ZAMAR-467638 format. One record per atom (N, C-alpha, C): atom name; residue in three letters; x, y, z. Coordinates in steps of 0.001 Angstrom, whole numbers. Layout:
   atom   type        xx        yy        zz
     CA    ala         X         Y         Z
...
***
This chain:
   atom   type        xx        yy        zz
      N    met       838     -1190         0
     CA    met         0         0         0
      C    met       877      1245         0
      N    asn      1930      1231       799
     CA    asn      2823      2379       889
      C    asn      3493      2641      -447
      N    asn      3867      1577     -1153
     CA    asn      4511      1710     -2449
      C    asn      3560      2347     -3463
      N    asn      2283      1955     -3419
     CA    asn      1298      2523     -4344
      C    asn      1068      3999     -4062
      N    ser       982      4371     -2786
     CA    ser       759      5779     -2462
      C    ser      1972      6607     -2870
      N    ser      3165      6036     -2768
     CA    ser      4372      6729     -3197
      C    ser      4335      6972     -4717
      N    lys      3868      5977     -5450
     CA    lys      3763      6124     -6901
      C    lys      2760      7210     -7264
      N    val      1659      7261     -6540
     CA    val       640      8274     -6806
      C    val      1205      9664     -6540
      N    val      1934      9809     -5450
     CA    val      2525     11109     -5126
      C    val      3485     11536     -6230
      N    trp      4316     10633     -6694
     CA    trp      5258     10974     -7765
      C    trp      4535     11289     -9066
      N    phe      3456     10564     -9342
     CA    phe      2684     10841    -10549
      C    phe      2080     12243    -10487
      N    val      1461     12579     -9360
     CA    val       844     13899     -9208
      C    val      1904     14992     -9294
      N    ala      3052     14761     -8668
     CA    ala      4135     15746     -8731
      C    ala      4609     15928    -10174
      N    gly      4746     14834    -10900
     CA    gly      5167     14921    -12300
      C    gly      4134     15631    -13163
      N    ala      2861     15343    -12909
     CA    ala      1796     16008    -13661
      C    ala      1800     17503    -13372
      N    gly      1992     17865    -12127
     CA    gly      2056     19289    -11769
      C    gly      3249     19978    -12415
      N    phe      4393     19320    -12403
     CA    phe      5596     19875    -13023
      C    phe      5396     20034    -14530
      N    gly      4777     19023    -15153
     CA    gly      4514     19098    -16584
      C    gly      3539     20222    -16922
      N    ala      2531     20401    -16090
     CA    ala      1561     21474    -16317
      C    ala      2232     22838    -16176
      N    ala      3116     22978    -15186
     CA    ala      3818     24248    -14998
      C    ala      4705     24559    -16206
      N    leu      5406     23555    -16711
     CA    leu      6247     23761    -17898
      C    leu      5404     24117    -19114
      N    ala      4259     23466    -19249
     CA    ala      3389     23753    -20387
      C    ala      2909     25197    -20336
      N    leu      2594     25695    -19147
     CA    leu      2155     27083    -19015
      C    leu      3281     28068    -19331
      N    leu      4478     27722    -18903
     CA    leu      5619     28612    -19155
      C    leu      5936     28727    -20646
      N    phe      5786     27644    -21360
     CA    phe      6161     27626    -22772
      C    phe      4952     27679    -23708
      N    ala      3785     28026    -23197
     CA    ala      2568     28078    -24011
      C    ala      2666     29216    -25028
      N    pro      2189     28987    -26246
     CA    pro      2266     30029    -27279
      C    pro      1196     31116    -27118
      N    gln       196     30906    -26246
     CA    gln      -855     31899    -26078
      C    gln      -455     32926    -25024
      N    ser     -1224     34019    -25028
     CA    ser     -1004     35029    -23996
      C    ser     -1562     34518    -22678
      N    gly     -1264     35209    -21612
     CA    gly     -1748     34821    -20292
      C    gly     -3263     34797    -20222
      N    glu     -3890     35799    -20824
     CA    glu     -5351     35862    -20794
      C    glu     -5967     34687    -21541
      N    glu     -5413     34365    -22713
     CA    glu     -5924     33227    -23486
      C    glu     -5716     31919    -22720
      N    thr     -4570     31805    -22088
     CA    thr     -4277     30595    -21316
      C    thr     -5237     30463    -20146
      N    arg     -5498     31561    -19439
     CA    arg     -6434     31514    -18315
      C    arg     -7834     31146    -18789
      N    arg     -8242     31701    -19904
     CA    arg     -9560     31379    -20465
      C    arg     -9634     29898    -20835
      N    tyr     -8581     29408    -21474
     CA    tyr     -8524     27997    -21851
      C    tyr     -8570     27091    -20626
      N    leu     -7770     27425    -19620
     CA    leu     -7748     26616    -18396
      C    leu     -9094     26657    -17686
      N    gly     -9728     27824    -17664
     CA    gly    -11053     27931    -17051
      C    gly    -12072     27061    -17768
      N    lys    -12005     27084    -19106
     CA    lys    -12923     26264    -19907
      C    lys    -12704     24783    -19617
      N    lys    -11449     24360    -19599
     CA    lys    -11133     22959    -19344
      C    lys    -11522     22560    -17917
      N    ala    -11349     23467    -16963
     CA    ala    -11736     23180    -15582
      C    ala    -13251     22985    -15486
      N    arg    -14014     23831    -16171
     CA    arg    -15477     23677    -16167
      C    arg    -15886     22361    -16818
      N    glu    -15235     22022    -17937
     CA    glu    -15543     20756    -18600
      C    glu    -15233     19578    -17684
      N    gly    -14099     19641    -17017
     CA    gly    -13729     18570    -16091
      C    gly    -14705     18466    -14934
      N    arg    -15129     19608    -14402
     CA    arg    -16098     19629    -13306
      C    arg    -17414     19006    -13757
      N    asp    -17856     19364    -14968
     CA    asp    -19111     18825    -15484
      C    asp    -19023     17309    -15690
      N    lys    -17896     16839    -16232
     CA    lys    -17718     15404    -16437
      C    lys    -17681     14662    -15106
      N    leu    -17021     15248    -14122
     CA    leu    -16953     14628    -12803
      C    leu    -18339     14575    -12167
      N    ala    -19115     15642    -12315
     CA    ala    -20472     15667    -11766
      C    ala    -21336     14606    -12444
      N    asp    -21213     14481    -13770
     CA    asp    -21982     13459    -14495
      C    asp    -21585     12058    -14046
      N    ala    -20286     11816    -13922
     CA    ala    -19820     10497    -13490
      C    ala    -20290     10198    -12067
      N    ser    -20290     11216    -11211
     CA    ser    -20753     11019     -9840
      C    ser    -22237     10682     -9809
      N    arg    -23017     11382    -10614
     CA    arg    -24456     11082    -10680
      C    arg    -24690      9667    -11198
      N    asp    -23937      9279    -12228
     CA    asp    -24084      7925    -12770
      C    asp    -23731      6877    -11714
      N    ala    -22640      7102    -10994
     CA    ala    -22227      6157     -9955
      C    ala    -23272      6085     -8841
      N    leu    -23834      7221     -8464
     CA    leu    -24864      7241     -7428
      C    leu    -26106      6485     -7897
      N    asp    -26509      6704     -9144
     CA    asp    -27665      5982     -9683
      C    asp    -27411      4477     -9710
      N    arg    -26215      4078    -10150
     CA    arg    -25885      2654    -10165
      C    arg    -25876      2075     -8757
      N    gly    -25350      2842     -7814
     CA    gly    -25342      2383     -6429
      C    gly    -26745      2203     -5890
      N    arg    -27623      3134     -6196
     CA    arg    -29019      3006     -5754
      C    arg    -29679      1790     -6384
      N    asp    -29421      1562     -7677
     CA    asp    -29993       392     -8348
      C    asp    -29495      -906     -7708
      N    leu    -28194      -970     -7447
     CA    leu    -27642     -2176     -6825
      C    leu    -28208     -2386     -5426
      N    tyr    -28385     -1307     -4688
     CA    tyr    -28951     -1400     -3348
      C    tyr    -30378     -1948     -3421
      N    ala    -31173     -1427     -4357
     CA    ala    -32557     -1889     -4514
      C    ala    -32594     -3360     -4930
      N    arg    -31709     -3739     -5842
     CA    arg    -31656     -5143     -6264
      C    arg    -31247     -6041     -5108
      N    gly    -30320     -5568     -4296
     CA    gly    -29898     -6334     -3125
      C    gly    -31034     -6509     -2132
      N    gln    -31797     -5453     -1920
     CA    gln    -32949     -5550     -1029
      C    gln    -33955     -6574     -1563
      N    asp    -34231     -6512     -2866
     CA    asp    -35174     -7459     -3469
      C    asp    -34682     -8893     -3305
      N    leu    -33393     -9115     -3539
     CA    leu    -32845    -10459     -3381
      C    leu    -32941    -10931     -1938
      N    ala    -32658    -10044      -994
     CA    ala    -32742    -10419       417
      C    ala    -34184    -10749       802
      N    glu    -35130     -9960       314
     CA    glu    -36543    -10244       601
      C    glu    -36974    -11565        -9
      N    asp    -36546    -11832     -1250
     CA    asp    -36881    -13099     -1896
      C    asp    -36288    -14276     -1129
      N    ala    -35042    -14119      -680
     CA    ala    -34395    -15193        77
      C    ala    -35123    -15426      1402
      N    ala    -35543    -14359      2061
     CA    ala    -36272    -14502      3323
      C    ala    -37597    -15216      3100
      N    glu    -38296    -14871      2027
     CA    glu    -39560    -15541      1716
      C    glu    -39339    -17020      1421
      N    met    -38274    -17326       676
     CA    met    -37976    -18721       370
      C    met    -37663    -19495      1639
      N    met    -36946    -18881      2563
     CA    met    -36627    -19546      3831
      C    met    -37898    -19794      4632
      N    glu    -38765    -18797      4694
     CA    glu    -40018    -18960      5429
      C    glu    -40861    -20072      4810
      N    asp    -40944    -20096      3476
     CA    asp    -41702    -21155      2802
      C    asp    -41102    -22521      3100
      N    gly    -39798    -22618      3068
     CA    gly    -39127    -23885      3359
      C    gly    -39363    -24324      4793
      N    leu    -39309    -23391      5732
     CA    leu    -39571    -23734      7133
      C    leu    -41010    -24167      7334
      N    asp    -41953    -23485      6670
     CA    asp    -43356    -23875      6775
      C    asp    -43570    -25280      6236
      N    arg    -42956    -25594      5099
     CA    arg    -43082    -26933      4525
      C    arg    -42481    -27982      5454
      N    ala    -41335    -27647      6031
     CA    ala    -40685    -28598      6937
      C    ala    -41557    -28826      8171
      N    arg    -42160    -27785      8718
     CA    arg    -43041    -27940      9890
      C    arg    -44238    -28836      9544
      N    arg    -44833    -28550      8374
     CA    arg    -45996    -29350      7972
      C    arg    -45611    -30826      7773
      N    thr    -44436    -31042      7223
     CA    thr    -43970    -32412      6985
      C    thr    -43794    -33146      8300
      N    phe    -43167    -32492      9275
     CA    phe    -42889    -33170     10546
      C    phe    -44129    -33259     11429
      N    gln    -45131    -32409     11198
     CA    gln    -46344    -32452     12015
      C    gln    -47299    -33537     11522
      N    ser    -47174    -33952     10276
     CA    ser    -48124    -34933      9773
      C    ser    -47710    -36342     10048
***
């Protein structure tokens, strides 16, 4: 686990360093670069929000399916116990 977190830290550091170099050597003016970065940040935020909503919807669906399966299993157990009681009582 420690090795993986170390790799993530180095990856993030490298990405940050690469982004800083890209900004320093960008052919656009500062204003154009800020506008571009703002646009990309909004796009990223929107994509993240969409992915989060999709994940939440999938989680709710799985939760509902799990509840249905648990209820079905409980009913099957009750039916089996009732049959077993009737069998042993006769």
